[in-house]
Residue, then its C-alpha position, 0 to 999 in steps of 0.5 A: m692304227f690311229e688317224s693322228k697322234k692325238c687319237l693315239k694318246r686319247a686311246l692310251q689314256y682311256y685304256a690306262l683309266n679302265e685298267d686302273f694304272e698310270i702311264c709315263v711317257t718316255r719319248s714323244s716326237m713328230t714321228r715316234y711315241e713311246a710310253g710305259c708304266k709309272d713303275p719302272k719295274c713294270k713290263f708294260q710298254i707301247r711304241a707307235v710310229k708315224m707312217e711315211g707319206g701320211n698322218y696315220w700312226i701305227v703301233q709297233i710294240f705293245e706289252e700289256d702285261h703288268s708286274c706292278t702293284i696298283d694299290a698305291l696308284h688307285n684313285h690318284y691317276s695323274q693322266a686323268s686330265a680335264w681334257l680326258i674327262g671332258e671327252m668322256l662326258s661329251p657323249k652323255l652331254a650330247v644325249s641329254g642336252r642338259s649342262l652338267k654341274p661340277k658336283e654331278i661330274m665329281t660324283d659320276m667319276q667317283v662311282e664309275h671310274g673311282l676318280a677323286l676329282n676336285y671342283t676346279k678340274a670338274w669345272k674345266a672338264k665341263e667346259h671342254a665337254e660343252n665346247n665339244v658338243f655345242g662349240p666354243p662361245d666365240l663361234s656361237y656369237q659369230l653365228l648369232p646375226a646369221y641365225c637372227h636373219e634366217l629366223k626372220r626370213v623363215n618366220p616373218v613377223d607380218n604373218v604373226n597374230f599378236n595377242v595384246k593384253d589390255g585387261e578386259k579388252d584384249g585384242l588379237v592383231n594381224l599387222s599384215e591384214k591391218t585387222c584387230t578383234c576390237k574392230e577399230f583398226q578396220n573401221d577407222l583405218l587407223p591403228c588402235s591401241h592394240a595395234l600400236a602396242a604390236i607395232r611398237f614391239c616390232k619396232k616399225k613406224f606407225v605411219d606405215f599402218c595408217s590409211d592413205f586418206y589421212k596422209t598429206s601426200t594424198w591431200l596434195e595429190s587431190y589438188s595437184g590437178l588444174i581447175f579452170p574457171v567457168g567464167h560469167p553465166s552470160e558467157w556460158n554456151t549452154p545447150a537447149e536441153v540443159r536449159s529446159e531442165v528445172v531444178l527446185p530447191p529441196e523441201w524444207r520445213a521449219q522446226a518447232g520452237r524458237p530458233r537457236k541463236m548461239r552456236v552449239p559447242s563441240a565436245g571438249e570445247h570450253g568457253s573463251k570468256i574469262r570472268y573477273c572479280t568486280i572488287c579486285k579485278k582479278s580472275g579465278h573468283n568472284r566478289q563473294n569469295c574475294p581474298n583481298p576485299p577493300a576496306d569499305h567492303q569489310v565488315n567490322i567483327p569485334d574481338p571476342q576477348t574485348v566484348p563484355p559478357p551480357p548481364p544475367p537476366q533479371r528475375r522478377k519478385c512478387k510485390s506482396c511477399k517479395q519472393e521469387g517464383h510467383n507473382i501477386r496473383t499466385c502469391p500464397t500469403r495474400p488474401y483472395d479478397n484483395l485480388t479484386d482491389p483496383n489499387n493492387d498492381v497485378e502483373 
């Protein structure tokens, strides 16, 4: 007895695959199913009918003896459809949880059942097995929004610590408690660089993690109340015990040195005075490096090609022998007694 006609056909195909023969359906209707062997001379026969008042099918005739030769039918079983192979692969896929490759399916069917499958049938069998185990892809995509919602509900992001990588200054951020290991988030009450990265990852607003002290609404609320004027001091009604209190100014001591007259500039503040060149009256340079000086400030530099070369230095000669390299005092040809003559021109 079988629950449906589909279960009957699947069981018959399993039986034919294990016994290594092919079946031939002779009659198939809403209430009857008959099949036999592919060889018309074979005595194998099965007949099943649908029970009245239900969906169950019962086998009436089952002749399991074969009188045919199966040598020609071996390895070429036409009833081994992709659907049947997918049903056979479903238990293996459910246990391993790993998607099978078509090459692996072809090898397993060849070794276990002696079936020679092509790549197309192996791929279709793989898809059928995955649909049986994991469900069709359309159903999986339909469950994706509900799955994401349930995942956020069970694991809220606010209770997660974010480990932000920042080179040598990594930070562990907790957005629910507004803390970070760098201590800037707690001290400044403003998100630090690590917290900003975590907030951006969660796709939330930065303002929600800032303290209320920095918000305009808090400033407006501070001045929302009325402040009444106190009037002139002559109109004050002051009690005697208050008038008797003496309040002196705080003690102050002048610092040593001349007091500073110019204001100390703040960090990052630049001077507002712009200096101009006294020649061209433009900013960005001074008169020493002015790119366009007037004619009266330019220096006439002669062209090196028009300047004649300097004359060679004149070498003096001895007045006694007219030779170069010495003078009359050291002349080797002059007698030594003439050195004291006042008429000699000694250099």
